C-alpha positions as CSV (number, residue, x, y, z in Angstrom):
1,V,7.8,-47.4,111.6
2,D,6.8,-46.1,108.3
3,I,2.8,-46.4,107.4
4,P,2.4,-46.6,103.7
5,Q,0.1,-44.0,102.2
6,V,-2.5,-44.9,100.1
7,E,-4.3,-42.6,97.8
8,I,-7.8,-43.5,96.6
9,V,-9.1,-42.0,93.1
10,D,-12.8,-42.2,92.5
11,K,-13.6,-42.4,88.8
12,I,-17.2,-42.3,87.4
13,V,-17.7,-44.8,84.5
14,H,-21.1,-44.7,82.6
15,V,-22.5,-48.4,82.4
16,P,-25.4,-48.7,79.9
17,V,-28.5,-50.1,81.4
18,Q,-30.2,-52.6,79.3
19,K,-34.1,-53.1,79.6
20,Q,-36.4,-56.0,78.6
21,V,-39.7,-54.8,77.2
22,Q,-42.1,-57.5,76.0
23,V,-43.5,-56.7,72.4
24,P,-47.1,-58.2,71.8
25,M,-47.0,-60.8,68.6
26,V,-49.6,-60.3,66.2
27,T,-51.2,-63.4,64.9
28,K,-53.6,-63.9,61.8
29,V,-56.4,-66.1,62.5
30,Q,-58.9,-67.0,59.6
31,K,-62.4,-66.7,60.3
32,M,-65.2,-68.3,58.5
33,V,-68.0,-65.5,57.3
34,D,-71.4,-66.4,55.5
35,I,-72.2,-64.4,52.6
36,P,-75.6,-64.3,51.7
37,Q,-76.7,-65.2,48.4
38,V,-78.9,-62.6,46.2
39,E,-81.7,-64.3,44.5
40,F,-83.7,-62.6,41.8
41,V,-87.5,-63.2,41.3
42,D,-89.1,-62.2,38.5
43,E,-93.0,-61.1,38.9
44,V,-95.3,-61.0,36.0
45,V,-97.1,-57.6,35.7
46,Q,-100.1,-56.9,33.7
47,V,-99.8,-54.0,31.4
48,P,-103.4,-52.2,30.5
49,V,-103.9,-52.0,26.9
50,Q,-104.4,-48.4,25.6
51,K,-107.5,-48.0,23.3
52,Q,-108.1,-45.2,21.1
53,V,-111.4,-43.6,21.4
54,H,-112.9,-41.1,19.2
55,V,-113.6,-37.6,20.7
56,P,-116.0,-35.3,19.0
57,M,-114.7,-32.0,17.8
58,V,-116.5,-28.9,19.0
59,T,-117.1,-26.3,16.5
60,K,-118.5,-22.8,17.0
61,V,-121.2,-21.6,14.8
62,Q,-121.9,-17.9,14.3
63,K,-125.6,-17.1,14.7
64,V,-127.1,-13.8,13.6
65,V,-129.2,-12.1,16.5
66,E,-131.3,-9.1,15.8
67,I,-130.9,-6.3,18.2
68,P,-133.7,-3.7,18.3
69,Q,-132.4,0.0,18.1
70,V,-133.6,2.3,20.8
71,E,-133.9,5.8,19.8
72,I,-133.7,8.6,22.5
73,V,-135.3,11.9,21.6
74,D,-134.6,14.7,24.0
75,T,-136.7,17.8,24.2
76,D,-135.1,21.0,25.7
77,V,-137.4,22.6,28.3
78,H,-136.6,26.2,29.4
79,V,-136.6,26.4,33.3
80,P,-136.2,30.0,34.5
81,V,-133.5,30.4,37.1
82,Q,-133.9,32.2,40.1
83,K,-131.0,34.1,41.4
84,H,-130.8,34.8,45.0
85,R,-129.1,38.4,45.6
86,H,-128.2,39.8,48.8
87,V,-129.2,43.6,48.9
88,P,-127.8,45.6,51.5
89,M,-130.4,47.3,53.5
90,V,-129.7,51.0,55.0
91,S,-131.0,51.8,58.2
92,V,-130.8,55.1,59.9
93,A,-130.1,55.3,63.4
94,Q,-129.9,58.4,65.5
95,K,-127.0,58.7,67.9
96,F,-126.9,61.5,70.6
97,V,-123.4,63.0,71.0
98,D,-122.3,65.1,73.8
99,I,-120.8,68.3,72.5
100,P,-118.4,70.0,75.2
101,Q,-119.3,73.6,75.2
102,V,-116.4,76.0,75.2
103,E,-116.9,79.3,77.2
104,F,-114.5,82.0,76.8
105,V,-114.2,84.4,79.7
106,D,-112.6,87.8,78.8
107,R,-110.9,89.8,81.7
108,V,-109.5,92.9,81.2
109,V,-106.2,93.4,82.9
110,E,-104.1,96.5,83.6
111,V,-100.7,96.3,82.7
112,P,-98.3,99.3,83.8
113,V,-96.3,100.8,81.1
114,Q,-92.7,102.4,82.1
115,K,-91.8,105.4,80.1
116,Q,-88.0,106.2,79.8
117,V,-87.4,110.1,79.6
118,Q,-84.1,111.0,78.5
119,V,-82.3,113.7,80.4
């Protein structure tokens, strides 16, 4: 009996994947906002009135004053000047000095004299 041989060949096929993502929707809603109203209020302010006042002017007057003159009279008086001088004083002092005495002692020594005779 013959058994038929079957060969199986695998083939890899890429299948794209589809994902579903939920995207939020932006909606615009109108909102009522109260805007404060600006009110201008005028206020009356009293401004003081400026008055002109006369200011007295100061003037300087020169006055002549007599000053008595003082005369100084000097008289020269001769005052003798005393001079101090150091005068050296000579003093005589005796001093005793030991003088060594030299004593000469003479001795007569006979020296033998050798005579040479020619033959």
